[in-house]
VEXDREN-2710 file (C-alpha; in Angstrom, 1 decimal):
% VEXDREN-2710
k/r/px/py/pz
1/MET/11.8/-13.7/8.6
2/ASP/8.9/-15.8/7.2
3/THR/10.1/-18.7/9.3
4/VAL/9.7/-16.8/12.5
5/PRO/6.2/-17.6/14.1
6/PHE/4.4/-14.5/15.5
7/GLU/4.5/-15.9/19.1
8/LYS/3.8/-14.0/22.4
9/GLU/7.5/-12.8/22.9
10/PHE/7.9/-11.7/19.4
11/ILE/4.4/-9.7/19.6
12/ARG/5.5/-8.1/23.0
13/ALA/8.7/-7.1/21.6
14/ILE/7.1/-5.3/18.6
15/GLU/4.4/-3.7/20.9
16/ASP/7.3/-2.6/23.2
17/THR/9.2/-1.2/20.2
18/VAL/6.1/0.6/18.8
19/GLU/5.4/2.1/22.2
20/PHE/8.9/3.4/22.2
21/LEU/8.6/5.0/18.8
22/ARG/5.2/6.7/19.8
23/GLU/7.0/8.1/22.8
24/LYS/9.8/9.4/20.3
25/ASP/7.2/11.2/18.2
26/TYR/8.0/8.7/15.4
27/LEU/4.8/9.9/13.5
28/LYS/6.8/13.1/12.5
29/ILE/8.8/11.0/10.1
30/ILE/5.8/11.5/7.5
31/GLN/7.5/14.9/7.0
32/LEU/10.5/13.1/5.5
33/PRO/10.6/12.4/1.8
34/TYR/11.1/8.8/0.5
35/ILE/13.5/9.1/-2.4
36/LYS/15.5/11.7/-4.4
37/GLY/13.2/12.9/-7.3
38/ASN/13.7/14.8/-10.4
39/ILE/12.4/18.3/-11.3
40/PHE/8.8/17.2/-11.5
41/SER/9.0/16.1/-7.8
42/ILE/8.9/19.9/-6.9
43/ILE/5.2/19.6/-6.8
44/ASN/5.6/17.2/-3.8
45/ASP/7.7/19.9/-2.2
46/PHE/5.0/22.5/-2.7
47/SER/2.4/20.3/-1.2
48/PHE/4.5/19.6/1.7
49/PHE/5.6/23.3/2.3
50/ILE/2.5/25.0/1.3
51/LYS/-0.3/22.6/2.0
52/ARG/1.5/20.7/4.9
53/LYS/0.8/17.4/3.2
54/ASP/2.8/14.4/4.5
55/SER/5.6/13.1/2.4
56/LEU/5.6/9.3/3.3
57/PHE/6.5/7.3/0.1
58/LYS/6.8/10.6/-2.0
59/SER/9.7/11.8/-3.9
60/SER/11.4/15.1/-3.5
61/PHE/13.5/17.5/-5.6
62/LEU/14.7/19.1/-2.5
63/TYR/15.4/15.6/-0.8
64/HIS/18.8/16.3/1.0
65/PHE/17.7/19.9/1.9
66/ARG/14.5/18.6/3.6
67/ARG/16.5/16.0/5.5
68/TRP/19.0/18.5/6.7
69/LEU/16.1/20.8/7.7
70/PHE/14.4/18.1/9.8
71/ASN/15.2/19.0/13.3
72/ASN/15.4/15.5/14.9
73/LYS/18.4/13.5/13.9
74/ASP/17.3/10.3/15.9
75/LEU/14.1/10.1/13.9
76/VAL/16.0/10.5/10.7
77/ILE/18.2/7.4/11.7
78/LEU/15.1/5.6/12.7
79/TYR/13.4/6.5/9.3
80/ASP/16.3/5.1/7.3
81/PHE/16.4/2.0/9.7
82/PHE/12.8/0.9/10.1
83/ILE/11.3/2.5/6.7
84/LEU/14.1/2.2/4.2
85/ASN/15.7/-0.8/6.0
86/LYS/19.2/0.6/5.8
87/LYS/22.1/-0.7/7.9
88/GLU/23.1/1.1/11.0
89/THR/25.8/0.5/13.5
90/TYR/24.9/-1.3/16.7
91/LEU/26.3/1.7/18.6
92/LYS/23.8/4.2/17.1
93/ILE/20.7/1.8/17.1
94/SER/21.3/0.8/20.8
95/SER/22.0/4.4/21.8
96/ILE/18.3/5.1/20.5
97/LEU/16.6/2.1/21.3
98/GLY/18.4/1.2/24.4
99/GLU/20.8/-1.6/25.0
100/GLU/18.4/-4.0/26.4
101/ARG/15.7/-3.5/23.9
102/THR/18.1/-3.7/21.1
103/LYS/19.5/-7.0/22.4
104/ASN/16.0/-8.5/22.7
105/LEU/15.2/-7.6/19.2
106/LEU/18.5/-9.3/18.0
107/LYS/17.6/-12.4/20.1
108/LEU/14.1/-12.7/18.3
109/ASN/15.7/-11.9/14.9
110/ILE/13.6/-8.8/14.5
111/LEU/17.0/-7.3/14.1
112/SER/20.0/-9.0/12.3
113/GLN/23.7/-8.1/12.6
114/ASP/26.8/-8.9/10.5
115/LEU/29.3/-8.9/13.2
116/ASP/27.9/-10.6/16.3
117/GLY/28.4/-8.9/19.6
118/ARG/30.8/-6.1/18.4
119/GLN/29.9/-2.3/18.9
120/ASP/30.7/-1.6/15.3
121/ALA/28.3/-4.4/14.1
122/LEU/26.0/-3.2/11.3
123/LEU/22.3/-4.0/12.3
124/ARG/19.5/-4.2/9.9
125/SER/15.6/-4.4/10.8
126/GLN/13.9/-7.5/9.5
127/VAL/10.7/-5.5/9.6
128/ARG/9.3/-2.2/8.5
129/ILE/7.4/-0.2/10.9
130/ILE/5.4/2.4/9.2
131/PRO/3.0/5.1/10.7
132/PHE/-0.3/6.1/9.1
133/ASN/-3.1/8.2/10.4
134/GLY/-1.9/7.8/14.2
135/LYS/-1.5/3.9/13.6
136/TYR/1.4/1.8/13.2
137/PHE/1.9/-0.9/10.7
138/VAL/4.5/-3.6/10.5
139/SER/5.6/-5.5/7.3
140/ASP/8.3/-7.3/5.7
141/PRO/11.4/-5.5/4.9
142/LEU/12.3/-4.3/1.4
143/ASP/13.1/-7.5/-0.2
144/ARG/10.8/-9.0/-2.7
145/THR/12.8/-12.3/-2.8
146/ILE/11.4/-12.9/0.6
147/PRO/9.0/-16.0/0.4
148/ASP/5.1/-14.8/0.8
149/PHE/6.6/-11.2/0.7
150/VAL/4.1/-8.8/2.5
151/TRP/4.2/-5.2/1.3
152/ILE/3.2/-1.7/2.5
153/GLY/3.6/1.1/-0.1
154/SER/2.3/4.2/-1.5
155/ASP/-0.7/2.2/-3.0
156/SER/-1.7/0.9/0.5
157/PHE/-2.1/4.5/1.9
158/LEU/-4.0/5.8/-1.3
159/LEU/-6.9/3.5/-0.3
160/ALA/-6.5/3.8/3.3
161/ALA/-6.8/7.6/2.9
162/ARG/-10.1/7.2/1.3
163/LEU/-11.4/4.7/3.9
164/LYS/-10.5/6.5/7.0
165/ASP/-13.6/8.6/7.0
166/LEU/-16.0/6.0/5.8
167/ASN/-18.8/5.2/8.3
168/CYS/-19.1/1.4/8.7
169/ARG/-20.6/1.3/12.1
170/GLY/-22.7/-1.8/12.6
171/LYS/-21.8/-3.3/9.2
172/LEU/-20.1/-6.4/8.1
173/VAL/-16.8/-5.4/6.1
174/ILE/-14.5/-7.8/3.9
175/ASP/-11.1/-6.9/3.2
176/ILE/-10.0/-9.0/0.2
177/GLY/-6.2/-9.7/0.1
178/SER/-5.6/-7.8/3.5
179/GLY/-1.9/-8.3/3.5
180/SER/-0.4/-6.1/6.3
181/GLY/-4.1/-5.4/7.3
182/ILE/-3.8/-1.5/6.8
183/GLN/-7.2/-1.4/5.0
184/ALA/-9.1/-3.4/7.4
185/ILE/-7.6/-1.7/10.6
186/THR/-8.3/1.7/9.1
187/LEU/-12.0/0.9/9.1
188/ALA/-12.0/-0.9/12.4
189/THR/-12.7/2.3/14.3
190/ASP/-16.0/1.2/15.9
191/LEU/-16.6/-2.0/17.9
192/ASP/-19.9/-2.3/16.2
193/THR/-18.2/-2.8/12.8
194/LYS/-17.3/-6.5/12.1
195/ILE/-14.0/-6.8/9.9
196/ILE/-13.1/-9.9/8.1
197/ALA/-9.5/-9.9/6.7
198/ILE/-8.9/-12.6/4.2
199/ASP/-5.9/-13.5/2.2
200/ILE/-4.5/-16.7/0.6
201/ASN/-1.1/-15.7/2.1
202/GLU/-0.7/-17.1/5.6
203/LYS/2.1/-14.9/6.4
204/GLY/-0.1/-11.7/5.3
205/LEU/-2.8/-12.9/8.0
206/ARG/0.0/-13.2/10.6
207/TYR/0.9/-9.5/9.9
208/SER/-2.7/-8.5/9.8
209/LYS/-3.3/-10.2/13.2
210/LEU/-0.1/-8.5/14.5
211/ASN/-1.0/-5.0/13.3
212/ALA/-4.5/-5.5/14.9
213/ILE/-2.9/-6.3/18.2
214/VAL/-0.3/-3.4/17.8
215/ASN/-3.2/-0.9/17.1
216/LYS/-5.6/-2.6/19.8
217/LYS/-8.5/-3.6/17.4
218/ASP/-10.5/-6.4/18.9
219/ASN/-13.4/-6.4/16.3
220/MET/-11.3/-8.1/13.6
221/TYR/-11.5/-11.8/12.2
222/PHE/-8.9/-13.6/10.0
223/ILE/-9.8/-16.2/7.4
224/LYS/-7.3/-17.8/4.9
225/SER/-9.1/-17.8/1.6
226/ASP/-8.5/-17.6/-2.2
227/MET/-10.3/-14.2/-2.8
228/LEU/-14.0/-14.8/-1.9
229/SER/-14.0/-18.5/-2.1
230/ALA/-14.5/-19.0/1.8
231/ILE/-17.0/-16.2/2.3
232/ARG/-20.8/-16.2/1.9
233/GLY/-23.0/-13.3/0.9
234/GLY/-24.7/-10.7/2.5
235/ILE/-21.8/-8.3/2.8
236/ASP/-22.2/-4.5/3.6
237/THR/-18.9/-3.3/2.5
238/ILE/-16.1/-5.0/0.3
239/ILE/-12.8/-3.4/0.1
240/SER/-9.5/-4.3/-1.8
241/ASN/-6.1/-3.4/-2.9
242/PRO/-5.8/-6.3/-5.2
243/PRO/-2.6/-7.1/-7.1
244/PHE/-2.8/-5.0/-10.4
245/ILE/0.6/-4.8/-11.9
246/PHE/0.9/-5.9/-15.4
247/LEU/4.3/-7.4/-16.1
248/PRO/6.2/-9.4/-18.8
249/PRO/6.6/-13.1/-18.1
250/SER/10.2/-13.0/-17.0
251/GLU/9.1/-10.7/-14.0
252/LYS/5.9/-12.5/-12.8
253/THR/7.8/-14.3/-10.1
254/VAL/9.9/-11.5/-9.0
255/ASN/6.8/-9.3/-8.2
256/ARG/4.4/-12.2/-7.0
257/ASP/2.6/-10.0/-4.6
258/GLY/1.7/-7.2/-7.1
259/TYR/1.2/-9.2/-10.3
260/GLY/-2.4/-8.8/-11.4
261/GLY/-2.7/-11.2/-14.4
262/VAL/-3.7/-10.1/-17.9
263/PHE/-3.4/-6.4/-18.2
264/GLY/-3.2/-6.4/-14.4
265/LEU/-6.8/-6.7/-14.3
266/GLU/-7.7/-10.5/-13.4
267/LYS/-8.2/-10.0/-9.7
268/ILE/-10.1/-6.7/-10.1
269/ILE/-12.4/-8.1/-12.7
270/TYR/-13.0/-11.3/-10.4
271/ILE/-14.2/-9.2/-7.6
272/LEU/-16.4/-7.2/-9.9
273/GLN/-18.0/-10.3/-11.4
274/ASN/-18.7/-11.5/-7.9
275/LEU/-20.3/-8.3/-6.3
276/PRO/-23.9/-9.2/-7.4
277/GLN/-23.5/-12.6/-5.5
278/TYR/-21.7/-11.2/-2.3
279/LEU/-22.8/-7.7/-1.9
280/LYS/-26.1/-7.0/-0.2
281/PRO/-28.5/-4.3/-1.4
282/GLY/-27.5/-1.1/-0.1
283/GLY/-23.7/-2.3/0.1
284/LYS/-20.7/-0.8/-1.4
285/ALA/-17.5/-2.0/-2.8
286/ILE/-14.4/0.1/-2.8
287/LEU/-11.3/-0.9/-4.9
288/LEU/-8.0/0.6/-5.8
289/THR/-7.4/-0.1/-9.5
290/LEU/-4.8/0.3/-12.2
291/SER/-6.0/0.2/-15.7
292/PRO/-4.3/0.2/-19.2
293/VAL/-5.4/2.6/-21.7
294/ILE/-5.3/1.0/-25.2
295/SER/-6.6/3.0/-28.4
296/ASP/-7.7/5.7/-26.0
297/LYS/-10.1/3.2/-24.1
298/ASP/-9.8/2.6/-20.4
299/ILE/-9.9/-1.1/-20.4
300/LEU/-11.2/-1.7/-16.9
301/MET/-14.1/0.9/-17.5
302/GLU/-15.0/-0.9/-20.5
303/GLU/-15.5/-4.1/-18.5
304/VAL/-17.4/-2.3/-15.8
305/LYS/-19.9/-1.0/-18.5
306/LYS/-20.3/-4.7/-19.6
307/LEU/-20.7/-6.0/-16.2
308/PHE/-23.2/-3.5/-14.6
309/SER/-26.4/-2.6/-16.6
310/GLU/-28.8/-1.8/-13.8
311/ASN/-29.4/-1.5/-10.1
312/TYR/-25.8/0.0/-9.4
313/ALA/-24.2/3.4/-9.0
314/ILE/-20.5/3.7/-10.1
315/GLU/-18.2/6.3/-9.1
316/TYR/-14.6/6.1/-10.5
317/LYS/-12.1/8.8/-9.0
318/ILE/-9.0/9.1/-10.9
319/ILE/-5.9/9.6/-8.8
320/ASP/-3.1/9.7/-11.5
321/TYR/-1.9/8.9/-14.8
322/VAL/1.3/6.6/-14.6
323/TYR/3.8/5.0/-16.9
324/ASN/6.8/2.7/-16.2
325/GLY/9.5/3.7/-18.7
326/ARG/11.5/0.6/-17.8
327/LEU/8.6/-1.5/-19.4
328/LYS/8.3/0.6/-22.5
329/ASN/9.1/-2.3/-24.9
330/PHE/6.7/-4.5/-23.1
331/TYR/3.9/-1.9/-23.0
332/ASP/4.5/-1.0/-26.8
333/SER/4.0/-4.7/-27.7
334/GLU/0.6/-4.8/-25.9
335/ASN/-0.4/-1.4/-27.4
336/ILE/-0.6/0.3/-23.9
337/SER/-0.4/3.9/-24.1
338/TYR/-0.5/4.7/-20.3
339/PHE/-2.3/3.5/-17.1
340/ILE/-5.1/5.2/-15.0
341/GLN/-4.7/4.6/-11.2
342/GLY/-8.1/5.1/-9.4
343/ILE/-10.6/4.3/-6.8
344/LEU/-13.7/2.5/-8.1
345/GLU/-16.6/2.7/-6.0
346/ILE/-19.7/0.6/-6.7
347/SER/-22.9/0.9/-4.7
348/LYS/-25.7/-1.8/-5.0
349/LYS/-29.0/0.0/-5.1
350/GLU/-32.1/-1.4/-2.9
351/ASN/-34.5/-0.5/-5.6
352/HIS/-34.5/-1.1/-9.3
353/CYS/-32.9/1.8/-11.4
354/ALA/-30.6/2.2/-14.2
355/VAL/-26.9/2.1/-13.9
356/ARG/-25.3/5.5/-13.0
357/ILE/-21.7/5.9/-13.7
358/SER/-19.5/9.2/-12.8
359/VAL/-16.0/9.8/-13.4
360/ARG/-14.1/12.4/-11.3
361/ASP/-10.8/13.5/-13.1
362/ILE/-7.7/15.1/-11.3
363/PRO/-7.1/18.9/-11.6
364/ARG/-5.9/20.0/-14.8
365/ILE/-2.5/21.2/-13.8
366/LYS/-1.8/17.8/-12.0
367/LYS/-3.0/16.0/-15.1
368/LEU/-0.6/18.2/-17.2
369/PHE/2.4/17.3/-15.0
370/SER/1.4/13.5/-15.4
371/PHE/1.4/13.6/-19.0
372/VAL/4.6/15.4/-19.2
373/LYS/6.1/12.7/-17.0
374/ILE/4.6/10.0/-19.2
375/MET/6.1/11.6/-22.2
376/GLY/9.5/11.9/-20.6
377/ARG/9.5/8.4/-19.5
378/LYS/8.5/7.2/-23.1
379/ASN/10.9/9.5/-25.0
380/PHE/13.9/9.0/-22.6
381/CYS/14.1/5.4/-22.9
382/LYS/16.4/3.1/-24.9
383/ASN/16.1/-0.7/-25.2
384/GLY/13.8/-0.6/-22.3
385/LYS/16.0/1.3/-20.0
386/SER/15.5/4.8/-19.0
387/ILE/18.4/7.2/-20.0
388/ILE/17.5/9.9/-17.5
389/SER/15.4/9.7/-14.3
390/ILE/11.9/11.3/-15.0
END
């Protein structure tokens, strides 16, 4: 897929497909759970049935029941096809998308098939089409072996959910490591806002441009840059969902798009170190973060306290406490107890003042559930492999 240039014919086919999905009420698929979860996933089911929260990228204890309950079988097929990238027969896909559209998508390699021209051929989408907040985003399929892999996942939506109500009218916004462009496009609601998406990955910029076209955003610009190297100062708002995953050496190349260096913090700390130079007085930076906790200390916040001593207001909103049981041996070797996922907002004050730091934790019941899951992932693990799914 990375070898296919996003030429006009390709873009028109994606626009046509997205418009078709819009007419099919594709947005409703946010009601479908992402994967089958364990008993702790019942809290996601509770949020859906009682609070009517969406389920995109969330696990469900009632996974099969909720898929059965969903009253549009065509949308279930499209969800499996365009979100999970599962194979489906030519007959089923063409009966939903239409024969002409399906053949055109095959011709442009947006779809692939294993039995050329046969009605029982299995098709697979070479893109994902993901709805969020009334918009549609296209990215690579679920295959991290793809060169220059461009990802959209739950972390993408955590930051975008914070940004969707942010007022940036008349401001200059820089999205560092834009990838699919979801963060930048979420903020590009007003033509008076100038949005610059930067990424070292050229394919990421192609997807950003494609998604800007699909969502009819004309106030966006795209620059290839290694972090902030090609950008000047005087920025009103800096946003970033940087690579933040901490991995053993053997897995760095497998998860290149997510690997964040030492403790997963190298990219985040680089941005923080450069804020005084790039952020204008009155400006703000909003980052999605993942920080290890070692000896009861949040390593990221320890660095933040060293970097900012005055003229800044810092708000740290904790989203969740997480732990990957599969990497238990690696975490133990690094003395990591668990990780804190959060959104870090740093405002540069116009007048001289002492630094102010506030931390907002998650509700106690959610925190309790999080630590029960962490303990389960630690205790039901043998030789770095989970014995049961927690």
